[in-house]
KEKE-3310 file (N, C-alpha, C; in steps of 0.2 Angstrom, whole numbers, plus 5000, padded with zeros to 4 digits):
npx = (5455:5461:5470:5464:5460:5446:5440:5447:5442:5430:5430:5437:5426:5416:5423:5422:5410:5406:5410:5424:5433:5445:5460:5477:5488:5492:5499:5504:5508:5513:5500:5490:5478:5476:5479:5470:5457:5458:5462:5448:5438:5443:5449:5465:5471:5487:5497:5510:5520:5528:5543:5553:5546:5548:5563:5567:5559:5568:5580:5579:5580:5592:5608:5618:5630:5629:5619:5624:5629:5618:5610:5617:5616:5603:5600:5604:5595:5584:5584:5584:5577:5586:5585:5588:5584:5575:5560:5562:5574:5578:5568:5579:5590:5584:5582:5592:5599:5590:5594:5606:5608:5599:5606:5612:5600:5586:5573:5574:5573:5563:5557:5563:5558:5543:5532:5523:5530:5534:5525:5533:5540:5534:5536:5547:5540:5536:5539:5557:5561:5551:5552:5555:5548:5537:5539:5539:5528:5531:5532:5516:5514:5521:5512:5500:5505:5506:5494:5487:5496:5491:5478:5477:5481:5473:5460:5446:5434:5426:5415:5414:5417:5426:5437:5441:5446:5457:5464:5466:5473:5486:5490:5492:5503:5514:5529:5537:5529:5531:5541:5544:5537:5547:5541:5530:5518:5521:5520:5513:5507:5502:5495:5486:5483)
npy = (5520:5521:5510:5502:5492:5490:5490:5478:5470:5470:5465:5451:5447:5444:5435:5426:5423:5419:5406:5402:5396:5391:5399:5399:5406:5423:5437:5453:5470:5481:5486:5493:5486:5474:5462:5462:5460:5449:5442:5441:5436:5424:5416:5408:5409:5412:5425:5434:5448:5459:5458:5466:5477:5483:5480:5491:5503:5502:5506:5519:5525:5524:5534:5537:5532:5520:5511:5502:5492:5491:5483:5473:5466:5465:5456:5443:5441:5439:5428:5417:5401:5390:5376:5375:5384:5394:5400:5404:5406:5416:5426:5426:5433:5444:5452:5453:5462:5476:5477:5479:5491:5500:5505:5518:5522:5525:5521:5508:5501:5499:5491:5477:5469:5470:5462:5459:5462:5447:5443:5445:5436:5422:5416:5407:5395:5387:5377:5375:5380:5389:5400:5412:5415:5418:5428:5442:5455:5460:5454:5455:5466:5471:5467:5472:5484:5484:5479:5493:5501:5493:5496:5511:5514:5510:5521:5520:5507:5493:5487:5476:5464:5465:5472:5462:5452:5458:5461:5446:5440:5449:5445:5431:5434:5435:5433:5430:5423:5408:5401:5388:5379:5371:5355:5361:5355:5346:5354:5355:5363:5373:5365:5352:5337)
npz = (5522:5535:5547:5561:5576:5578:5565:5561:5570:5566:5552:5556:5562:5552:5545:5555:5555:5541:5542:5546:5558:5568:5567:5564:5563:5566:5560:5559:5561:5574:5580:5590:5602:5592:5599:5609:5601:5592:5603:5608:5597:5591:5600:5608:5596:5589:5589:5579:5579:5570:5565:5559:5558:5571:5574:5565:5570:5582:5577:5572:5586:5589:5591:5573:5574:5581:5576:5565:5576:5584:5574:5570:5583:5586:5572:5579:5590:5582:5576:5563:5557:5564:5575:5589:5593:5604:5611:5622:5626:5614:5622:5632:5625:5623:5633:5637:5626:5627:5640:5637:5628:5635:5644:5637:5631:5636:5632:5630:5641:5645:5639:5638:5650:5649:5644:5633:5621:5618:5609:5596:5596:5592:5580:5581:5587:5577:5564:5558:5546:5539:5547:5542:5535:5541:5550:5549:5541:5529:5516:5512:5515:5503:5494:5496:5491:5479:5475:5475:5467:5455:5455:5455:5443:5434:5437:5436:5439:5433:5440:5456:5453:5444:5449:5460:5451:5444:5455:5461:5449:5449:5460:5458:5449:5456:5458:5471:5475:5469:5477:5484:5498:5510:5514:5523:5527:5539:5548:5565:5570:5561:5556:5560:5566)
capx = (5458:5465:5469:5461:5458:5438:5439:5450:5438:5423:5434:5437:5420:5413:5427:5419:5402:5406:5413:5428:5432:5451:5467:5483:5494:5491:5506:5503:5514:5512:5494:5486:5473:5475:5479:5465:5451:5461:5459:5440:5436:5447:5452:5467:5476:5493:5500:5518:5520:5532:5550:5554:5544:5550:5569:5565:5556:5573:5587:5576:5580:5599:5611:5620:5635:5626:5615:5626:5629:5612:5608:5620:5612:5595:5599:5605:5589:5579:5588:5577:5582:5590:5579:5590:5584:5570:5556:5565:5580:5575:5567:5583:5593:5580:5582:5600:5600:5587:5600:5614:5606:5595:5611:5612:5595:5581:5565:5576:5574:5556:5554:5565:5552:5537:5529:5518:5535:5535:5523:5538:5546:5528:5538:5550:5535:5536:5546:5563:5562:5544:5553:5558:5541:5530:5541:5537:5523:5533:5528:5511:5514:5523:5507:5495:5507:5505:5485:5486:5497:5487:5471:5479:5483:5465:5456:5439:5433:5418:5413:5418:5421:5432:5442:5444:5449:5460:5468:5468:5479:5492:5493:5496:5509:5520:5535:5539:5524:5532:5545:5540:5537:5547:5538:5525:5511:5522:5522:5508:5503:5497:5491:5485:5482)
capy = (5524:5521:5504:5500:5487:5491:5490:5472:5467:5469:5458:5444:5445:5443:5428:5421:5421:5415:5399:5401:5393:5393:5403:5395:5410:5430:5441:5458:5475:5485:5490:5493:5483:5469:5456:5459:5459:5443:5435:5438:5432:5419:5414:5405:5410:5413:5433:5434:5453:5459:5461:5470:5486:5482:5483:5498:5506:5501:5509:5525:5525:5526:5537:5536:5527:5514:5507:5495:5488:5487:5480:5465:5463:5461:5450:5438:5439:5437:5421:5411:5393:5386:5372:5374:5392:5393:5406:5407:5408:5423:5432:5430:5437:5450:5455:5455:5468:5480:5478:5484:5497:5504:5508:5524:5524:5524:5519:5501:5500:5498:5485:5473:5469:5470:5456:5461:5458:5440:5441:5446:5428:5416:5411:5399:5390:5385:5373:5382:5381:5392:5404:5417:5416:5420:5433:5446:5456:5465:5451:5456:5474:5472:5464:5478:5490:5483:5481:5498:5502:5493:5500:5517:5515:5511:5525:5517:5500:5494:5482:5474:5458:5467:5473:5457:5448:5461:5457:5440:5441:5455:5441:5426:5436:5438:5428:5427:5417:5402:5399:5382:5380:5364:5352:5364:5351:5344:5357:5354:5370:5375:5359:5347:5332)
capz = (5524:5542:5550:5567:5580:5577:5557:5561:5573:5560:5547:5560:5564:5546:5542:5559:5551:5535:5543:5550:5566:5568:5565:5563:5564:5565:5558:5561:5564:5580:5579:5597:5602:5588:5602:5611:5598:5590:5607:5608:5593:5590:5606:5606:5589:5590:5585:5576:5578:5564:5569:5554:5561:5578:5571:5562:5577:5589:5575:5572:5592:5591:5585:5566:5575:5585:5572:5564:5581:5586:5568:5572:5590:5585:5567:5585:5593:5578:5571:5560:5553:5569:5576:5594:5596:5606:5613:5629:5623:5611:5627:5638:5623:5620:5638:5636:5622:5630:5647:5635:5624:5640:5649:5634:5627:5640:5629:5628:5646:5647:5634:5641:5654:5645:5640:5625:5617:5617:5603:5594:5596:5591:5573:5586:5590:5571:5561:5557:5539:5540:5553:5539:5533:5546:5557:5547:5537:5523:5510:5515:5513:5496:5490:5496:5487:5472:5472:5474:5460:5448:5455:5455:5436:5430:5439:5439:5437:5432:5446:5462:5452:5439:5455:5463:5448:5446:5461:5460:5443:5452:5468:5455:5444:5459:5457:5475:5477:5467:5481:5488:5506:5512:5519:5528:5531:5543:5554:5568:5577:5557:5551:5565:5563)
cpx = (5466:5465:5468:5460:5451:5437:5442:5446:5431:5425:5435:5430:5415:5417:5426:5413:5401:5410:5420:5431:5437:5454:5472:5489:5491:5498:5503:5510:5511:5505:5490:5480:5472:5474:5474:5459:5452:5458:5450:5436:5437:5452:5458:5473:5482:5495:5508:5517:5527:5538:5555:5552:5549:5557:5570:5566:5564:5579:5583:5576:5587:5602:5616:5624:5635:5623:5618:5627:5625:5610:5610:5615:5605:5594:5603:5599:5585:5581:5581:5581:5585:5586:5580:5589:5577:5566:5562:5571:5582:5574:5574:5590:5590:5583:5588:5601:5594:5591:5606:5612:5602:5600:5614:5606:5589:5575:5568:5575:5568:5553:5557:5561:5546:5533:5523:5524:5536:5531:5528:5542:5543:5532:5542:5547:5535:5541:5550:5563:5555:5547:5552:5553:5537:5533:5539:5532:5525:5533:5521:5511:5515:5517:5501:5498:5504:5498:5483:5489:5495:5480:5472:5479:5479:5463:5451:5438:5426:5413:5414:5422:5426:5440:5446:5449:5456:5467:5473:5474:5486:5494:5497:5502:5515:5525:5537:5534:5527:5537:5543:5543:5541:5543:5533:5519:5514:5523:5513:5502:5499:5492:5490:5481:5474)
cpy = (5523:5513:5506:5495:5484:5487:5480:5467:5466:5465:5451:5441:5440:5438:5424:5418:5418:5407:5397:5400:5393:5396:5402:5399:5419:5433:5447:5462:5478:5488:5489:5491:5477:5464:5456:5457:5453:5439:5434:5435:5425:5417:5408:5405:5416:5421:5432:5445:5453:5462:5465:5478:5485:5484:5491:5503:5508:5505:5516:5528:5529:5531:5533:5530:5520:5509:5503:5489:5484:5481:5473:5462:5460:5456:5443:5437:5438:5434:5418:5403:5389:5382:5374:5380:5391:5400:5408:5409:5414:5426:5433:5435:5444:5456:5458:5461:5475:5482:5483:5491:5501:5507:5515:5528:5522:5522:5513:5499:5496:5491:5480:5470:5467:5466:5455:5460:5452:5437:5442:5440:5422:5414:5406:5395:5385:5381:5378:5384:5386:5398:5412:5418:5420:5426:5439:5449:5460:5462:5452:5463:5475:5470:5471:5484:5490:5482:5490:5503:5500:5494:5508:5517:5515:5516:5521:5509:5500:5491:5478:5466:5459:5469:5467:5451:5451:5461:5450:5439:5443:5449:5435:5429:5437:5431:5425:5420:5411:5398:5391:5383:5371:5360:5356:5359:5348:5346:5356:5357:5373:5371:5353:5341:5331)
cpz = (5529:5544:5559:5570:5579:5569:5557:5566:5570:5556:5551:5561:5559:5543:5547:5556:5546:5536:5545:5555:5569:5567:5568:5567:5563:5563:5557:5562:5571:5582:5585:5598:5597:5593:5605:5607:5594:5597:5611:5601:5591:5596:5605:5600:5591:5586:5586:5575:5573:5566:5564:5555:5568:5577:5568:5565:5581:5583:5574:5582:5593:5587:5580:5568:5577:5581:5570:5570:5584:5582:5569:5577:5589:5577:5573:5588:5589:5574:5569:5557:5559:5574:5583:5596:5598:5609:5621:5629:5620:5617:5631:5633:5622:5626:5639:5631:5625:5637:5642:5632:5630:5643:5643:5630:5633:5638:5629:5636:5649:5644:5636:5645:5652:5641:5635:5620:5617:5610:5597:5592:5595:5586:5578:5587:5583:5567:5556:5551:5536:5542:5546:5535:5536:5551:5555:5541:5532:5517:5508:5512:5504:5492:5491:5492:5481:5470:5474:5470:5456:5449:5452:5446:5433:5432:5439:5437:5437:5437:5450:5460:5448:5443:5457:5458:5446:5451:5462:5455:5446:5457:5463:5450:5448:5460:5464:5479:5476:5472:5484:5495:5508:5517:5525:5531:5539:5550:5560:5572:5569:5553:5556:5564:5559)
residu = (PRO:THR:GLU:SER:ALA:LEU:GLY:TRP:GLY:GLU:MET:LEU:THR:GLU:LEU:GLN:GLU:ARG:GLY:VAL:ARG:LYS:ILE:GLY:LEU:VAL:CYS:ALA:ASP:GLY:LEU:LYS:GLY:LEU:GLU:ASP:VAL:ILE:SER:THR:ILE:PHE:PRO:GLY:ALA:PRO:LEU:GLN:ARG:CYS:THR:THR:HIS:LEU:LYS:ARG:ASN:LEU:LEU:SER:CYS:VAL:ARG:ASN:GLY:ASP:LYS:GLY:GLU:LEU:ALA:GLU:ASP:LEU:ARG:GLN:VAL:PHE:ARG:THR:GLY:ASP:ARG:SER:TYR:THR:VAL:GLU:ARG:ALA:TRP:GLU:GLN:TRP:GLN:ALA:LEU:CYS:GLU:LYS:TRP:GLY:GLN:ASP:TYR:ARG:SER:PHE:ARG:ARG:ARG:GLY:GLU:ASP:PRO:ALA:TYR:LYS:ALA:TYR:PHE:THR:TYR:LEU:ASN:TYR:GLU:ALA:ARG:ILE:GLN:SER:MET:ILE:TYR:THR:THR:ASN:TRP:ILE:GLU:ARG:LEU:GLN:LYS:ASP:PHE:ARG:ARG:VAL:THR:ARG:MET:ARG:GLY:ALA:MET:PRO:SER:GLU:GLU:SER:VAL:LEU:LEU:LEU:MET:GLY:LYS:THR:ALA:MET:ASP:LYS:LYS:SER:TYR:LEU:ARG:PRO:VAL:PRO:ARG:ILE:ASP:LEU:ASP:ARG:ASP:LEU:PHE:PRO:GLU)
# end
């Protein structure tokens, strides 16, 4: 019913007990304490915070007249698919954005120097062709929404196995997962030798 770092910690511990030794990337929203839980159970696992959640949060902090300009500034900071765009460059642009908008909105000032915001730029360490697939959790949330919809339509299920079968069918029916992932196997961060 509610998401918590403790709940995620229990799930990650269970995965570890079932044999998972390393995680290549965790994509998550802004849940407090999650980064500590991940680093405790799977040290060194990189965390990518959802940029879409951050953008929505920031856009809700400004006047309607400023939303268009801020949205464009955010598009420039959170670029994908550009091999020459690095984490360092993105961080500099993020700080410049926070300084610019911090003149009119105090909430932006503190964000510019907060190192926790570097977790929003992890995607830039990966192959440029897959960056747009890993910098947001929207596709995961959409799948969760589909899971809730199909289980709600059925009301009761006869067994856990029937629920798992239904979830598998729902996931396999998603057309968006048919999109080819170009040469993802070449990304050595996700697939080491």
